[in-house]
N, C-alpha and C positions, 0 to 999 in steps of 0.2 A: 745198282741199288745203293752204291756208296758204302758198301760193307768191306771192311778190311779182314782178311783171313790171316790168322796167326796160328802157327804150329806151336804147341806147348807140350810139356813133359809130364802131364798128369793123366790119371785114369779117367774113364768116362766117355771116350770117343768124342764126337762132334757136339758142340753146344753153341748157343748164341748168348752173347752179353750185349746189352744195349740199354738205352733209356727206358725207365719204367721197371727196372729190376733192381733189387738190392743184391749186390755182388760182394761177398765177404771173403777175402783171402786171408786166412788165419795162419799165423806162425806159432805152432804149439809143439811142445815136447809131449808125445803121446805115451811115453814109457810109464810115467807115474799115473796115467789115466786108464791103464789096462790094455794098451796096445792099439794098433790101427783099427781093428774091427769095433772095439768098444768106443773109440773116438768117433768113427763115422756114425755108429748107432746113436750116440749122444747128440751129434749134430742134427740127425734126423729128429730126435726128441725135441731139441731146441726149436726147430721149425714147426713141428706138430703143435707144441704148446703155444707158440706165437700165433699160428693160424686159428687155434681154438679161441684165443683172446678176441678174435674178430668174428666169431660165430661159425667158423668153418671146421668141419670134422675131417681132419687129415689123417693119413696113415702111411706106414712104410709100404713099399711095394713087396709083393710076394717074391722073395729071393732077389729083389732088384734094389739097387741103391737109389735113394731119392725119396721125395715125399709126394703123395698123391691125394687128390680129393675125388672120390668116385673112381672112374677109370682114366682120369686125366692127371698128367704130371704137372705139379705146380712149382716144384723146386728140384734142381739138379745139384748133385754133389760130385765133385771130382778132385781128388787130392793126390799128391805125391808125398811120400815119406822117405826121407833119407837120413840115416843115423838117428832115427827116432823123432826127427823134426819135420813138421808138415809144411807144405807150400800149397798154394791154390786153396779151394774151398767150396763155396756153394753160391748158387744164384736162385733167388726167390722172385717169382713173377708177381709183382704188385700191380702194375698197369702198363706193361709193354705192348708194343704193336705185335700181336701174335702172328701176323702174316709172315714175319721173317722165319718162323719155324717151318713154314711150308717149303722152304728152299733147302732144308737139311733133313737128315735122318737123325732126330734128336737122340743123343746117347747111344746111337747105333741100333735103335729099336724101331723097325719098320712098322708103320701104322699107328704109332703112339700119338695120342692126342695130348696137347699141351694147353694149359689154361692159366688164368691169372686171378688174383684176388678180386680185382675190380669187375671182371666178367662174372664171376660167381656171385658176388654181392650185389651186382647191378647198380653200383653207385661209386662215385670217385672215392679214392682212399689215399691218405697222405703217406708217402714213403717214409717221412720223418717219424710218424707215429709207429709205423711198423718197425723201423730201425730201433727205436727205443724199447719196444717189446722184445725184439730179438736180443738186444744187449742184456735186458733184464733176465731173460730165460737162459742165456749163455752163462751169466754169473751164477744163477741158481743151480743149474744142472752140472756145471763144472766146478761149483763151490769156490767161486772167485769173487773178489770185490772189484767192481767195474768203475772206472773213472774216465771222464771225458779227457781226451788228450789236449795238449796245448797247441796253439798256432793253427787252428782249423780255419780255412782249408789248408791241408798239409802240403800238397804239391800239384803242379800242373804236369801231366805226362801225356805226350802225344795227343793233345787236345782234350783229354779227359780230366776232369777236375775231381780229385779225391776230397770229399767233403767231410768225412767222418773218420776219426781214428779213436779207438778206445784202448786203454791200457787195462790188462787183466792181471792184477797182482798175483804173482806166483804161477802163472800158467806155463811160462817158458823160461827156463833158467839160462840157456845158452843158445845163441848169442844174446846178451842182455838187451840190445835195442830191438829184439824181435818180439817183444811182449805186446803185440798189437792185434787188434781186430779192426780191419778197415773195410 
């Protein structure tokens, strides 16, 4: 299938990242935000508010991390926190090829259905529009001023182009270059 398997050090078990998803790996100091649980719940709220902007009624899972529409998962969250600083983040399914999820047990949950914004809305949707709404809600819910980063695209890494980087003033204090939403 041409899929590369990568072992990572974050929570959430197995997931898929590919074209058609918005994958945001945030570097944030969670200590001033109320700690790890408050941080993850606020990430869920960012996703829920973003999906609502597109007419989708999303919710948290019952004692499960991530975001759901009906009984289908639309966004996965997996973070690692070391010395109060996060790595990894979330993946929102905008318009991916959902067949890739048939080859894994997403988030370690057998029988879980995965969906996308495009499938639920029945129409094409622009990942750029979704990304802008995500950044908007991230700024609002984390009470930060968001600015587009310089030099976009940022880097070429193993054939994947990082096309968006946002600076969130005051989100992360140490290390200083870690103030980014990508």
